[in-house]
N, C-alpha and C positions, 0 to 999 in steps of 0.2 A: 857586500861582496867578496867571496875568499879567492884568494889569488893564485890559489891552487889545485881547486875543482871550476872556477868560473862561474858558481853558483848553481852546479850541476847536482851537489853533493857525493858525487864519482868519480875515482880516481882507477886509472887504468893501467895493469902494468902488462909488459909483455915479457913473456917466456918462451923463445923460439916462435913457435907459432902459433900458441897459447895466447889471449886475450883474457886477462883476470880483471873481474869489476872489485871493487873495492868502496865501501864508503870512506869519504873523505876524513883523515882524523884531524885539520886544520879548520875545520869548521864549526861555527861556534853553536849552542842549542838554539838560540833565538834565530839564525840564520837557519836551522833544521825545522824551528816551529813557521817561518813564513814561508817557506816552500812547502809544509806541509798543508798548511791556508790556502795558496795559492791554487795546488792542484785540488783540493776539495773544491775552490770556490771554479774551477775550471770544468770538474766533471758535474756538480749541482747547471749550469750553465748546458752542458750537453743533454743532460737527462730535459730538460725541460724543452730544448728543443726538439729533440727526440719525440717529445711527447705530444708537441703541438704538431709535426708530422704526421704521429699516426691518428690527431684528431682528426686531421683534414682529411685522410684517407679515408678513415671511416664516415666522415660527410658524403666525400665522392662516392663512395660505395652503394651509401643505400639512394643516392640520386640526388640528394640537395646541393651539391654542388661547390665552387667556390663565391659566385657571387650572391648565394643566399647566405654564405657564411658571413661575409663581410655586412650586411643588413644587420644581422643578428648582434 
């Protein structure tokens, strides 16, 4: 983990009342790739969770209900 940005990949610089966000220059390409993979994995998990929720809502709206879904 980068000691400058603490694994976030961003550096904040404050100019008066304005906070400027810049990419961290001290991170290695490997650290950047790891962050990218982790964020993509998290995105896929969220999409799967929402998809399950939508299927359940669709089943409830058609009158099947949760009890029938457990049996199926």
